[in-house]
Every structure is written in structure tokens, then in C-alpha cells.
N, C-alpha and C positions, 0 to 999 in steps of 0.2 A: 479521288485519293486520300486515303486519311492513314494519316499516323499513329501506330500503337506502342505504347511503352506501358511499364508494368504500372506506372501511377493514374496514364489513361482507364486502364483497364479496370484500376480500385474503383474509380471513377465513377466508372461508367456500373460494375458491381451493384455500388450502392445508390444507383438511380440517380446521380447528381443530376441538378435541372440545368446547369451552364458547362461547358465542358469545351476543350479546343481541339481541335481535330487538327492544327498543326505546330504541334510542339511550345501553341502560347502566341502564337501571331494573331491569329484571329479566336472567337468565341462563337458559340453557336448554342440552340437549345436541342437537347435527342427528343427521339420520340420510341419509347420503351414498349416490348407488345412481347408477348408469351417469352418467346425462344430469341430475338432479336434484341438488337437497335438500332435507331435507322438514324444516319448523321448525313446533313446534308444530301438526301435522297440516296442515300448508301446504307444497306445494309448488311450489319455484320452478326452471325451468329454469336449467341452469347458460350458456346463451347471454345471459340476463338479469344476470346474477351477470358474466357476464366484462363485458358491456356499459357496466354501473356503474359496475366496475371501472377500466376502460381509460377511459371517454369521459366520464363525468359528474364530476368528485372535485370536493369539499366539496359536491355539493348533495345535498339527500336526498330516497326519494323513497317514496311508499309503494308497497306490493308486495298485492293483492288483489282476488279474483275473474280471476285470470291476466289482471290489469292491473298498468302501470308506468306509475305518475302523479309528478312532480316535485310537491313541495311548494311551489310558487309563483304566481305571480297577478300580471297587468296591470290596473289602475284607471285607464279613462277620467275620472275625473272630477279623482281626485288626479297622475292622469302620469306615475306611478309604475308602476316596477316592485320587489313584493315578494320575498322568496327566502329560504326556510329554508335553513340552512348549515351542517356541521359541520364544525369545522378539527382534531377531535381524537378516537381510539376511545373511546363508552364515556363520553361527556362533555353539557353539556347543550348544544342549539346555538347558534345565533344568527340574528337576523333580517337581511337586508342589503334599503336600502332605496334601490333603485337607484345597486346597487355599493357605496354606504356603510353599514357593520355599524352595529350598533345597541350594539354589548357589546363590553368588553376582550376581545381574542382572542392578544395578544401575550402570553407569560409569565403565563398565568391563564384559566382557561374562565369563561364567562360565569354560571358557576353558584355559581363560587368568587369572581368579582369581587359579586355580590348578596352572600354572605354576610359577606364582608369590612365592607358597606354597612350589613347589619344588627348585625355585633357594634361596629361603632360605634354604632352609635345606642342600643343594646340593649334592644332591646322589655321589659316588664316584663308579669306577667300581668293586671293589671286596664286597660293603655293602651288607649289607642283612637289609632288611628295614620293619618295621610294617604299616599300613596303619589301622583305626583302627573304621572307617567307611567307609565303599567303597562308598556307594551310589551309581553314575551310570560311577564312577570307572577311573572318570579322572584323580584322585590324583594318582592314581597305576600304570594306564598307563604310565603318563609323569615317573613317579618315575623309574618305569621298562627300563625304554629307558636309563640311564645315570647309573643302577647298578647291582651288580650281581641277584640278585633277592629281590621280594616284597610279603607277605605276606598281606593279605588284608580281614577283615571280616566286615560281614552284619549279620544282625537278619534277616533285613526284606526280607523275599522270596518274595515279590508282589513284591520292587524296584531293586528285581535282575529281574524278570521279564519284567518291564517295559527298562531295562536296554539289555535287551535281545533283544528289537525291535529299541532300538539306535545304529544309524551307529558310532555315535563318539564312543561307548563303547565297541565295535569290538574286540578290543587285550586284555580288559579284560577276556574274551573265550578264545583266539587263542594262545597269548602270552607263549611260554614254560618256561616264569621267572615271574610269577605271580601266584601265589595258592591262588583262593579266600574259605572261608573256612565259613558258614553257621551256624551262631552261636553270638551270645550275647558276644559282647568283654571280658563284665566283669566274663564271665565263661571261652573264650577262655585263655585268658591272664594266667591264673595259672598255664595252660598248657606247659608256654613256660621258657624256662630254664635262671637261672638267666645270665645277662648280655649277651642276645642271638644276638639284634637288634644293630647294628652303629646309626639306626637313627627310628624314630618314628614321624608318623604323626597324630594327633588326633582332625579331623574335626567332632565334635558331632551335633547333632539338636541344637537346640537353646535352652536355658537352661530352659522352662519351659515345654518344650516339652521330658525332658530328663536330670531329675537334678542328677539321677544317673553316668551320665557322665563325672560330674562338681565333683565328692566326691574324698574326700583326700584319702579314699580307693581304690580308680581304682589310682591313684596319683601315689602311693604310689606302686603298679605294675608294672606301667609303668617306674620309675625310677629302679624297681630294674631287669628287661626284660634288659635295655639299660644299652649299655658299658661304662668301663671308658669315659670320655672325649666324650659319644657319643651325636646325637643334637635331639632335642624333640620338635616339634614344633604343638602351641595347639591353634586354630583357637577358638576366643571367637566372635568378632563381633562387628556391629557399634552402640556404645553408648554414649549418646552426653549428657542423663541428670547427675542430680547430684546423684541420686538410682543409676545410670546407673555405675559411678564413683566407688562406692562402692562397688559395683557388679565385676568389675575387683577387684578391690584393694582385698577382698574377695577371688576370684579364686587365688590370687598372693600370699596372704599368706597361703592357701593350697600346691601349689606350693614350696615353700621356707618351710613350715613345712616339705615335704618330704623331703629334701635339694639339689631341684633344684637351679641351679642359673639361674636366668631368666630376661627376659628383653622385654618390649612392643616393638611390629614391631607395626607402622601406617600405614605403605603399605598392608601388610596382615591383618592388623587387627586382631592382635595374639598376643601370647609369643613365643619367640624364647626359648630354657632353654638347657642347657647340665649341665649332669652329673658328 
């Protein structure tokens, strides 16, 4: 299985000596022949490479058994289109849902963005963490590398289907200390005990896509399940207008109403809070 993007296709057409067949996780030396390239014993015709390079910018394809398949799907249930996209060579991709990408991609790659959040929340060896919105699993994966266990919750099974095809998401399904729950966080959280978690990361979709994930009711539940002196990071995103600043203040007020101590972190574009 080879993961093809426009970036990799361009590198192959330039006959680069070292390339990555899995979006930057590993690297190998391809063998170039007249009408094809051989990557890890798999052969890809140059007409396929040229197609990807010229026609399908940012899409991520799987080339396997002589077939080229884009990593994308449409759900009749949600009426949404899900697509794995790569904006930079050899970096973790993001997921687009009906044209809206679910990670920061300007000035930072999705993996680096997740790492910033983890560094801010500072998981410790014996910590139990909660990741409220799994997505492609980058946050859960990076947190689990530092702490005892992470419980991560995702309500959209279509997102999980995309994640299963993403090589950067592999540990989400293989790590022993990650538990993935398919459910709405609003429903899942009421089942957790009081003071269960050492840290919580809440990285919801943008407000106009999921207003319920910015509610005082949910914030109160986060406060309930967080241990005393526990850390809570709430990603908000970039807002620059006067209306946007008012929106941030409204979020802060709801957090304060739930008794969180909170401070805005510009680098990670969210609130770091404590119980």
C-alpha cells in the first residue's frame, strides 16, 4: 500500500532519491524505470503519478493492487462529505468535512498543533486523560505516549472510518492505553465518575457546527469529572473581529460560571483552565 499525494507525485516525477510512501512516517529509496516507479516492491505506472500530480491537489490516495482510491466518503446519514487532505509534504494530514478542515493548517501542521496542546496540558506518567472529540486521534495518541491512559470520544463513525485509513492515526487503534468510545461526548460524559480525570482536552468543531459543545451544561460536566487541580484545555480557534472577541468572552464567562480558573493561550488558541 502506497499513500499518494500531489507532493509525493511531484517528487517522483523529479526522480528524488528518498521519498515517503506513508505521508512522512517512513522513507525509502524508489527504483525508477521507463514507465513506472517501484516503491517497496510495489509498482506504480507514471501515468498514475502524473494524474495525481496534475489533477488532484491536496487529496490523499491509496494505491493498492493496481487501483488508485481517494481516501474520502459521503454519508447519507449525515449528508456530509469526508476527505483526507494533505497540505504539506511528509506531514500529518487533516480531515475535511464538507470543505471545512478540522485542524489548523496555516503556519503549522496538524501534528504540531496537537503537540502544542499536549505540551500545554502536560500529561504525567500516571495520569488518566479525557479527549472529548477524537477526530483523527492525534491528540489522544500524543497524550497516551506520556500518560497512563487516555479515553477518547467520537460521535461520528465516518470520521473514524477515515482515521482507519490514515497512517498517522494507527496508534489510535493499536495503543493499549487508548480507549476509543463511539458516542456523543454529551452522552458519554454523564457516565464518568466525579473527579475521574487528571486532564481533559476539549477540541470541538467550530461553534457554528456544534454549538452544543460550547454549552454551560457540558462545561459543568467537564468540571465535575476533573480532579481537583486538574487541567482542562478548551480549543477555540482564531477570531480577530470585534464579534469574535465577544464570542471568546462569552466562552470565558461560561467557564468561570462553572468555577474553572482559566487563562487564554494565544499560541494554542484556547483556554487553559484549572479546577
